[in-house]
Kinemage of the C-alpha trace (Angstrom):
@kinemage 1
@onewidth
@group {chain A} dominant
@subgroup {mainchain}
@vectorlist {calphas} color= white
{ca met a 1} P 101.038 120.571 173.542
{ca leu a 2} L 104.596 120.172 172.365
{ca arg a 3} L 104.703 116.425 173.012
{ca ala a 4} L 101.602 115.783 170.880
{ca arg a 5} L 102.844 117.995 168.061
{ca leu a 6} L 106.226 116.277 167.949
{ca thr a 7} L 104.558 112.849 168.010
{ca leu a 8} L 102.293 113.903 165.140
{ca val a 9} L 105.314 115.046 163.131
{ca val a 10} L 106.990 111.666 163.693
{ca ile a 11} L 103.818 109.780 162.677
{ca val a 12} L 103.422 111.841 159.515
{ca ala a 13} L 107.082 111.272 158.609
{ca val a 14} L 106.805 107.501 159.225
{ca leu a 15} L 103.529 107.273 157.294
{ca ala a 16} L 104.965 109.213 154.364
{ca ala a 17} L 108.031 106.955 154.269
{ca ile a 18} L 105.875 103.802 154.384
{ca val a 19} L 103.483 105.051 151.682
{ca val a 20} L 106.340 105.930 149.348
{ca thr a 21} L 107.940 102.528 149.989
{ca leu a 22} L 104.656 100.664 149.462
{ca ala a 23} L 103.807 102.559 146.287
{ca thr a 24} L 107.205 101.744 144.833
{ca ser a 25} L 106.956 98.119 145.982
{ca tyr a 26} L 103.410 97.724 144.616
{ca arg a 27} L 104.434 98.957 141.212
{ca gly a 28} L 107.334 96.527 141.198
{ca val a 29} L 105.195 93.614 142.423
{ca ser a 30} L 102.413 94.353 139.926
{ca ala a 31} L 104.881 94.427 137.076
{ca leu a 32} L 106.464 91.185 138.296
{ca val a 33} L 103.079 89.435 138.622
{ca gly a 34} L 102.069 90.649 135.170
{ca asp a 35} L 105.281 89.314 133.667
{ca gln a 36} L 104.765 85.975 135.414
{ca ile a 37} L 101.212 85.682 134.072
{ca asp a 38} L 102.296 86.573 130.548
{ca arg a 39} L 105.112 84.044 130.752
{ca ser a 40} L 102.748 81.378 132.122
{ca leu a 41} L 100.257 82.023 129.288
{ca asn a 42} L 102.991 81.829 126.662
{ca asp a 43} L 104.381 78.630 128.221
{ca arg a 44} L 100.891 77.088 128.211
{ca val a 45} L 100.462 77.822 124.507
{ca asp a 46} L 103.843 76.295 123.738
{ca ala a 47} L 103.032 73.249 125.887
{ca val a 48} L 99.695 72.738 124.107
{ca thr a 49} L 101.357 73.034 120.717
{ca ala a 50} L 104.048 70.557 121.745
{ca val a 51} L 101.780 67.774 123.115
{ca leu a 52} L 99.141 67.806 120.381
{ca pro a 53} L 97.676 65.514 119.210
{ca ala a 54} L 98.303 63.686 122.503
{ca val a 55} L 96.063 64.110 125.512
{ca leu a 56} L 96.426 67.576 127.011
{ca pro a 57} L 96.932 67.884 130.794
{ca glu a 58} L 94.143 69.962 132.267
{ca arg a 59} L 94.565 73.233 134.175
{ca ala a 60} L 91.716 74.766 136.099
{ca asp a 61} L 92.659 78.333 135.224
{ca thr a 62} L 93.047 77.926 131.423
{ca ile a 63} L 90.812 77.210 128.408
{ca glu a 64} L 92.401 75.820 125.254
{ca gln a 65} L 91.059 75.437 121.739
{ca leu a 66} L 92.273 74.838 118.200
{ca leu a 67} L 91.593 77.268 115.411
{ca ser a 68} L 91.690 75.976 111.822
{ca ala a 69} L 92.919 78.012 108.900
{ca asp a 70} L 89.366 78.753 107.854
{ca gly a 71} L 88.510 80.114 111.315
{ca ala a 72} L 86.672 77.123 112.786
{ca ala a 73} L 87.240 76.639 116.535
{ca arg a 74} L 87.372 73.318 118.455
{ca pro a 75} L 87.833 73.045 122.273
{ca leu a 76} L 90.705 70.792 123.290
{ca ile a 77} L 89.165 69.799 126.636
{ca pro a 78} L 85.528 68.693 126.593
{ca gly a 79} L 83.139 70.636 128.778
{ca arg a 80} L 85.061 73.903 128.655
{ca met a 81} L 83.332 76.952 127.285
{ca pro a 82} L 84.326 77.983 123.777
{ca leu a 83} L 86.499 81.022 123.347
{ca pro a 84} L 85.262 83.859 121.191
{ca val a 85} L 87.335 84.203 117.989
{ca ala a 86} L 88.412 87.631 116.958
{ca glu a 87} L 89.614 88.715 113.570
{ca ala a 88} L 93.170 88.911 114.893
{ca asp a 89} L 92.960 85.225 115.867
{ca arg a 90} L 91.676 84.232 112.389
{ca ala a 91} L 94.507 86.193 110.775
{ca val a 92} L 97.094 84.251 112.807
{ca ala a 93} L 95.458 80.932 111.867
{ca arg a 94} L 95.107 81.911 108.212
{ca asn a 95} L 98.585 83.320 107.743
{ca gly a 96} L 100.441 80.909 110.034
{ca ser a 97} L 102.499 83.744 111.516
{ca gly a 98} L 102.354 86.441 114.190
{ca thr a 99} L 100.477 86.341 117.484
{ca ala a 100} L 97.301 87.839 118.896
{ca glu a 101} L 97.100 88.831 122.562
{ca tyr a 102} L 94.287 90.656 124.364
{ca asn a 103} L 92.073 90.624 127.473
{ca ile a 104} L 88.357 89.721 127.668
{ca asp a 105} L 85.667 88.936 130.251
{ca leu a 106} L 84.121 85.455 130.284
{ca asp a 107} L 81.166 84.903 132.608
{ca gly a 108} L 82.150 88.027 134.525
{ca glu a 109} L 85.764 87.012 135.097
{ca pro a 110} L 88.832 88.562 133.445
{ca tyr a 111} L 90.904 86.413 131.075
{ca gly a 112} L 93.952 86.954 128.966
{ca ile a 113} L 93.993 85.290 125.497
{ca leu a 114} L 97.096 84.432 123.473
{ca thr a 115} L 96.892 83.006 119.946
{ca lys a 116} L 99.958 81.547 118.262
{ca pro a 117} L 100.278 79.693 114.911
{ca arg a 118} L 100.461 75.894 114.959
{ca pro a 119} L 102.978 74.019 112.845
{ca gly a 120} L 101.087 72.398 109.935
{ca gly a 121} L 98.419 75.088 109.801
{ca gly a 122} L 95.874 76.734 112.005
{ca ala a 123} L 96.524 78.183 115.461
{ca val a 124} L 96.298 77.423 119.151
{ca met a 125} L 94.238 79.703 121.410
{ca val a 126} L 94.721 79.693 125.199
{ca ala a 127} L 92.787 81.838 127.703
{ca gln a 128} L 94.139 82.182 131.251
{ca arg a 129} L 92.026 83.473 134.145
{ca tyr a 130} L 93.430 86.498 135.991
{ca arg a 131} L 91.714 85.687 139.284
{ca glu a 132} L 95.042 84.656 140.852
{ca ser a 133} L 96.714 87.922 140.021
{ca glu a 134} L 93.809 89.856 141.476
{ca arg a 135} L 93.998 87.719 144.620
{ca ile a 136} L 97.705 88.481 144.894
{ca asp a 137} L 96.966 92.200 144.503
{ca arg a 138} L 94.258 92.100 147.173
{ca glu a 139} L 96.432 90.162 149.584
{ca phe a 140} L 99.345 92.506 148.995
{ca leu a 141} L 97.176 95.545 149.678
{ca trp a 142} L 95.552 94.050 152.779
{ca arg a 143} L 98.777 92.806 154.252
{ca thr a 144} L 100.693 95.991 153.539
{ca gly a 145} L 97.779 98.048 154.890
{ca gly a 146} L 97.766 96.004 158.090
{ca ile a 147} L 101.522 96.229 158.428
{ca thr a 148} L 101.322 99.990 157.835
{ca ala a 149} L 98.661 100.420 160.524
{ca ile a 150} L 100.686 98.376 163.010
{ca ala a 151} L 103.894 100.248 162.139
{ca val a 152} L 102.200 103.649 162.502
{ca ala a 153} L 100.603 102.661 165.822
{ca leu a 154} L 103.898 101.287 167.137
{ca ser a 155} L 105.768 104.382 165.929
{ca ala a 156} L 103.199 106.612 167.622
{ca leu a 157} L 103.523 104.726 170.903
{ca leu a 158} L 107.320 104.660 170.876
{ca ser a 159} L 107.501 108.299 169.777
{ca trp a 160} L 105.093 109.340 172.527
{ca leu a 161} L 107.159 107.547 175.160
{ca ala a 162} L 110.541 108.668 173.790
{ca ile a 163} L 109.502 112.293 173.311
{ca gly a 164} L 107.961 112.298 176.776
{ca arg a 165} L 111.262 111.135 178.220
{ca ile a 166} L 113.203 113.698 176.181
{ca leu a 167} L 110.872 116.510 177.236
{ca arg a 168} L 110.847 115.505 180.906
{ca pro a 169} L 113.619 118.011 181.792
{ca val a 170} L 111.705 120.696 179.887
{ca arg a 171} L 108.562 119.972 181.929
{ca arg a 172} L 110.587 120.131 185.127
{ca leu a 173} L 112.178 123.384 184.010
{ca leu a 174} L 108.756 124.774 183.068
{ca ala a 175} L 107.331 123.803 186.459
{ca ala a 176} L 110.254 125.479 188.231
{ca thr a 177} L 109.980 128.694 186.196
{ca glu a 178} L 106.196 128.835 186.675
{ca his a 179} L 106.686 128.397 190.429
{ca ile a 180} L 109.259 131.181 190.435
{ca ser a 181} L 106.954 133.457 188.411
{ca ser a 182} L 104.009 132.876 190.716
{ca thr a 183} L 105.818 132.937 194.073
{ca gln a 184} L 108.921 135.055 193.317
{ca asp a 185} L 110.871 132.385 195.187
{ca leu a 186} L 114.354 132.333 193.642
{ca ser a 187} L 115.565 129.500 195.858
{ca val a 188} L 113.824 126.831 193.755
{ca gly a 189} L 116.239 124.262 192.379
{ca leu a 190} L 116.346 123.449 188.656
{ca pro a 191} L 116.609 119.965 187.068
{ca pro a 192} L 120.084 118.427 186.654
{ca val a 193} L 122.068 119.867 183.753
{ca gly a 194} L 122.824 117.502 180.857
{ca arg a 195} L 125.088 117.838 177.846
{ca asp a 196} L 122.419 118.225 175.167
{ca glu a 197} L 120.582 121.356 174.071
{ca ile a 198} L 118.000 120.979 176.834
{ca gly a 199} L 120.801 120.645 179.365
{ca arg a 200} L 122.442 123.782 178.009
{ca leu a 201} L 119.101 125.592 178.225
{ca thr a 202} L 118.717 124.461 181.830
{ca gly a 203} L 122.265 125.609 182.553
{ca ser a 204} L 121.495 129.028 181.068
{ca phe a 205} L 118.379 129.286 183.235
{ca ala a 206} L 120.409 128.260 186.281
{ca thr a 207} L 122.999 130.948 185.513
{ca met a 208} L 120.258 133.544 185.036
{ca leu a 209} L 118.565 132.459 188.253
{ca ala a 210} L 121.845 132.717 190.158
{ca ala a 211} L 122.337 136.215 188.728
{ca leu a 212} L 118.830 137.155 189.872
{ca arg a 213} L 119.568 135.818 193.350
{ca arg a 214} L 122.758 137.866 193.536
{ca ser a 215} L 120.964 140.927 192.198
{ca arg a 216} L 118.152 140.593 194.733
{ca ala a 217} L 120.628 140.054 197.568
{ca gln a 218} L 122.615 143.091 196.445
{ca gln a 219} L 119.446 145.166 196.238
{ca his a 220} L 118.401 144.159 199.745
{ca arg a 221} L 121.855 144.878 201.086
{ca leu a 222} L 121.972 148.202 199.238
{ca val a 223} L 118.597 149.268 200.633
{ca gln a 224} L 119.598 148.286 204.169
{ca asp a 225} L 122.978 149.987 203.931
{ca ala a 226} L 121.511 153.056 202.254
{ca ser a 227} L 118.812 153.458 204.908
{ca his a 228} L 121.500 153.255 207.576
{ca glu a 229} L 123.758 155.781 205.840
{ca leu a 230} L 120.897 158.169 205.090
{ca cys a 231} L 119.949 158.337 208.743
{ca thr a 232} L 123.043 160.342 209.719
{ca pro a 233} L 122.690 163.338 207.337
{ca leu a 234} L 118.906 163.343 207.629
{ca thr a 235} L 119.080 163.368 211.421
{ca ser a 236} L 121.631 166.187 211.351
{ca ile a 237} L 119.564 168.213 208.872
{ca arg a 238} L 116.372 167.688 210.855
{ca gly a 239} L 118.073 168.607 214.128
{ca ser a 240} L 119.541 171.786 212.671
{ca ala a 241} L 116.238 172.768 211.066
{ca glu a 242} L 114.324 172.163 214.331
{ca leu a 243} L 116.906 174.220 216.215
{ca leu a 244} L 116.434 177.140 213.831
{ca gln a 245} L 112.652 176.757 214.077
{ca arg a 246} L 112.663 176.859 217.871
{ca ala a 247} L 115.181 179.681 218.129
{ca arg a 248} L 113.422 181.950 215.603
{ca gly a 249} L 116.192 184.556 215.509
{ca arg a 250} L 117.273 184.206 219.124
{ca leu a 251} L 120.568 182.465 218.235
{ca ala a 252} L 123.789 184.354 218.242
{ca pro a 253} L 124.980 185.219 214.722
{ca glu a 254} L 127.988 182.917 214.972
{ca asp a 255} L 125.781 180.021 216.200
{ca glu a 256} L 123.246 180.607 213.450
{ca thr a 257} L 126.059 180.675 210.907
{ca gln a 258} L 127.385 177.374 212.263
{ca val a 259} L 123.929 175.751 212.068
{ca leu a 260} L 123.429 176.985 208.518
{ca asp a 261} L 126.879 175.712 207.522
{ca thr a 262} L 125.944 172.340 208.982
{ca leu a 263} L 122.725 172.339 206.949
{ca val a 264} L 124.613 173.133 203.745
{ca gln a 265} L 127.307 170.520 204.406
{ca glu a 266} L 124.855 167.791 205.317
{ca ser a 267} L 122.604 168.669 202.366
{ca thr a 268} L 125.593 168.488 200.024
{ca ala a 269} L 126.661 165.175 201.520
{ca leu a 270} L 123.102 163.898 201.208
{ca asp a 271} L 122.921 165.027 197.588
{ca asp a 272} L 126.198 163.272 196.774
{ca leu a 273} L 125.055 160.129 198.560
{ca val a 274} L 121.733 160.021 196.697
{ca ala a 275} L 123.470 160.593 193.361
{ca glu a 276} L 125.897 157.741 193.996
{ca leu a 277} L 123.096 155.484 195.210
{ca val a 278} L 121.141 156.141 192.025
{ca glu a 279} L 124.207 155.445 189.902
{ca leu a 280} L 124.956 152.264 191.803
{ca ala a 281} L 121.372 151.005 191.693
{ca thr a 282} L 120.583 151.839 188.059
{ca asp a 283} L 123.932 150.767 186.567
{ca gln a 284} L 123.566 153.561 184.031
{ca his a 285} L 126.975 152.938 182.421
{ca thr a 286} L 125.681 149.732 180.801
{ca thr a 287} L 123.803 151.820 178.220
{ca glu a 288} L 127.134 152.984 176.767
{ca glu a 289} L 128.492 150.987 173.824
{ca pro a 290} L 131.897 149.324 174.423
{ca thr a 291} L 134.766 150.534 172.269
{ca ile a 292} L 138.557 150.272 172.117
{ca val a 293} L 139.970 152.394 174.953
{ca asp a 294} L 143.537 153.684 175.287
{ca leu a 295} L 144.088 153.401 179.051
{ca ala a 296} L 147.086 155.746 179.063
{ca ala a 297} L 145.165 158.503 177.269
{ca leu a 298} L 142.133 157.965 179.509
{ca ala a 299} L 144.253 158.228 182.680
{ca glu a 300} L 145.927 161.406 181.403
{ca asp a 301} L 142.543 163.042 180.637
{ca cys a 302} L 141.261 162.265 184.157
{ca ala a 303} L 144.458 163.538 185.780
{ca arg a 304} L 144.269 166.771 183.746
{ca arg a 305} L 140.769 167.514 185.031
{ca phe a 306} L 141.878 167.023 188.642
{ca arg a 307} L 144.958 169.219 188.124
{ca his a 308} L 142.670 172.047 187.016
{ca arg a 309} L 140.557 171.696 190.179
{ca gly a 310} L 143.456 172.168 192.624
{ca ala a 311} L 147.173 172.583 193.044
{ca arg a 312} L 147.920 168.951 193.972
{ca pro a 313} L 150.543 167.376 191.684
{ca ile a 314} L 149.238 164.318 189.773
{ca thr a 315} L 151.592 162.331 187.546
{ca val a 316} L 150.695 159.672 184.961
{ca thr a 317} L 153.177 156.953 184.060
{ca ala a 318} L 152.463 154.514 181.231
{ca asp a 319} L 154.467 151.307 180.953
{ca asp a 320} L 153.611 149.141 177.893
{ca pro a 321} L 149.904 150.036 177.973
{ca val a 322} L 147.478 147.699 176.220
{ca asp a 323} L 144.125 148.739 174.755
{ca val a 324} L 140.950 147.301 176.281
{ca leu a 325} L 137.389 146.877 175.049
{ca ala a 326} L 135.303 148.894 177.498
{ca arg a 327} L 132.825 151.733 178.019
{ca pro a 328} L 134.944 154.916 178.081
{ca arg a 329} L 132.782 157.019 180.438
{ca ala a 330} L 132.446 154.132 182.873
{ca leu a 331} L 136.230 153.638 182.996
{ca ala a 332} L 136.724 157.393 183.373
{ca arg a 333} L 134.396 157.265 186.388
{ca cys a 334} L 136.545 154.485 187.852
{ca val a 335} L 139.735 156.533 187.505
{ca asp a 336} L 137.955 159.640 188.879
{ca asn a 337} L 136.793 157.702 191.936
{ca leu a 338} L 140.295 156.358 192.531
{ca leu a 339} L 141.731 159.882 192.285
{ca asn a 340} L 139.032 161.252 194.626
{ca asn a 341} L 139.830 158.526 197.126
{ca ala a 342} L 143.586 159.224 196.940
{ca ile a 343} L 143.129 162.968 197.393
{ca lys a 344} L 140.700 162.457 200.300
{ca phe a 345} L 143.076 160.214 202.268
{ca ser a 346} L 146.420 161.920 201.580
{ca pro a 347} L 147.872 165.126 203.121
{ca pro a 348} L 147.478 168.362 201.135
{ca asp a 349} L 150.071 169.151 198.490
{ca thr a 350} L 151.379 165.556 198.458
{ca pro a 351} L 151.689 163.984 195.012
{ca val a 352} L 149.318 161.357 193.607
{ca glu a 353} L 150.691 158.882 191.055
{ca val a 354} L 148.622 157.196 188.349
{ca arg a 355} L 150.345 154.223 186.740
{ca val a 356} L 149.244 152.283 183.667
{ca his a 357} L 150.953 148.956 183.158
{ca gly a 358} L 149.545 146.720 180.423
{ca thr a 359} L 145.821 146.596 181.197
{ca glu a 360} L 146.318 147.588 184.858
{ca val a 361} L 145.504 151.058 186.163
{ca ser a 362} L 146.476 152.006 189.733
{ca val a 363} L 146.511 155.159 191.839
{ca arg a 364} L 148.984 155.606 194.716
{ca asp a 365} L 148.706 158.269 197.405
{ca gln a 366} L 150.910 159.378 200.312
{ca gly a 367} L 148.308 158.850 203.022
{ca pro a 368} L 148.265 156.503 206.026
{ca gly a 369} L 147.693 153.468 203.804
{ca ile a 370} L 145.345 150.519 204.237
{ca ala a 371} L 145.540 148.109 207.132
{ca ala a 372} L 145.914 144.453 206.171
{ca glu a 373} L 142.580 143.543 207.727
{ca asp a 374} L 140.819 146.369 205.829
{ca ala a 375} L 142.201 145.596 202.354
{ca pro a 376} L 139.637 142.891 201.415
{ca ala a 377} L 136.689 145.126 202.390
{ca val a 378} L 137.591 148.540 200.929
{ca phe a 379} L 135.446 147.863 197.832
{ca asp a 380} L 132.345 147.000 199.892
{ca arg a 381} L 129.466 149.442 199.885
{ca phe a 382} L 129.515 151.995 202.732
{ca tyr a 383} L 132.635 150.419 204.246
{ca arg a 384} L 134.802 152.703 206.328
{ca ala a 385} L 138.039 151.702 207.985
{ca ala a 386} L 138.625 152.577 211.622
{ca asn a 387} L 140.977 155.433 210.695
{ca ala a 388} L 138.486 156.888 208.163
{ca gln a 389} L 135.331 157.254 210.264
{ca gly a 390} L 135.602 161.039 210.350
{ca thr a 391} L 136.466 161.464 206.673
{ca pro a 392} L 133.666 162.961 204.560
{ca gly a 393} L 132.185 160.847 201.802
{ca ser a 394} L 129.499 158.265 201.131
{ca gly a 395} L 131.647 155.147 201.156
{ca leu a 396} L 130.371 154.206 197.667
{ca gly a 397} L 133.194 155.429 195.427
{ca leu a 398} L 135.270 152.242 195.465
{ca ala a 399} L 132.100 150.095 195.388
{ca ile a 400} L 131.163 151.782 192.111
{ca val a 401} L 134.678 151.047 190.808
{ca ala a 402} L 134.286 147.376 191.733
{ca asp a 403} L 130.871 147.104 190.053
{ca ile a 404} L 132.040 148.720 186.808
{ca val a 405} L 135.259 146.672 186.630
{ca thr a 406} L 133.384 143.434 187.371
{ca ala a 407} L 130.923 144.234 184.579
{ca his a 408} L 133.963 144.482 182.266
{ca his a 409} L 135.201 141.053 183.456
{ca gly a 410} L 138.092 142.623 185.322
{ca thr a 411} L 139.373 142.569 188.904
{ca val a 412} L 140.135 145.210 191.542
{ca phe a 413} L 142.907 145.288 194.122
{ca ala a 414} L 144.111 147.331 197.095
{ca glu a 415} L 147.672 147.250 198.444
{ca his a 416} L 149.438 148.886 201.409
{ca gly a 417} L 152.422 151.193 201.583
{ca pro a 418} L 153.943 153.452 201.371
{ca gly a 419} L 150.540 155.095 201.247
{ca ala a 420} L 147.788 153.107 199.512
{ca arg a 421} L 147.829 151.666 195.987
{ca ile a 422} L 144.344 150.921 194.627
{ca gly a 423} L 143.429 149.965 191.074
{ca phe a 424} L 141.941 147.475 188.627
{ca arg a 425} L 142.931 145.097 185.843
{ca leu a 426} L 140.975 144.462 182.643
{ca pro a 427} L 141.263 141.807 179.923
{ca pro a 428} L 143.053 143.040 176.779
{ca ala a 429} L 141.131 143.864 173.627
{ca arg a 430} L 143.811 142.190 171.498
{ca pro a 431} L 147.305 140.700 171.932
{ca ser a 432} L 149.620 142.925 173.947
{ca arg a 433} L 151.893 145.369 172.144
{ca gly a 434} L 154.100 148.009 173.651
{ca arg a 435} L 153.430 151.736 173.359
{ca gly a 436} L 156.636 153.028 174.853
{ca arg a 437} L 156.571 155.316 177.851
{ca arg a 438} L 154.359 158.279 178.536
{ca gly a 439} L 154.543 160.787 181.379
């Protein structure tokens, strides 16, 4: 669970920070307490030396005694236990110089002993109990441990709540995507889009979901339109085949020839329609890698192929062409479809003009043109204007042009008269620069 893992990471980070802080603080506090105890012991020795031979004020945590030059010890406060005398203490008392400092255990309790020489001979020994310093250490550890536990628990609670709030859009997005995966219902709404990374992720999912909706709608429309368009050639082929089957050689030669011609024509039309449907449905041009394309050269290559197929004059005019980043074969298919459309709807032997201006490619014919009410729909799949119902073709050529140009982030257009001018515009690959004129 992501929420638990993130909370655990926060707890570990907080605990590590607290432990490092406490370890550093404990070392500093221990050193400070040790210095204070050493200073207190030294001050007690100096105080004892200063007040003797007067009465010495008692302290519950210290034991004081005098040490003569010959090593004899005498307690300064009656009833206190005698302090053991080490050789270092006798040396201080004998020599009247230096100090002796060490730790011992008396009746199971730790003490620190400091021996300093006394003016006039001998030495003063003072033992101070370390119970207070140990109490301070224990209290420090207990208090810091309690504070650490409270801080970790509070951090865990706040982190759990905060991370839960942060991940709430992710949970909503997950629920929506799981619902879509299980039901295939693309109409499910996504959580509101924010400005952070999660919001951007949600926005990306929303964009992808919208693209899936459009794709599904296009697929449904394509299937419906294709089934409608396939009915005509299939019905004609089936009718002709049934006629030949029933006649079984009884038809006149000219009638049989006409039926067979109809079969060939409808089969060819059906083959072309299926090929264009496959191309439109599979979007096979997307497998081609984009590259820098010279639109003028591309238009000239397409026009040359069409010139070789027939005697129709096709001219190419280039006016300040600009290179584009595109898939060359896909763009060539666009220009081919525009040329096919112009040749189909213009009288024989009339010229067709291809013009390249900047990143715009257009093809103009000398046909009847496009009615104003038909212009917005000429790029729709299977669309046929009223004056083109009897013209052969699948009605998918310009739809393929629109799909390819849209995939290249371009736009298509269709304009009337004289004749029809149909084309597309693409974004430039780099800042515009003139190429002169080509024809």
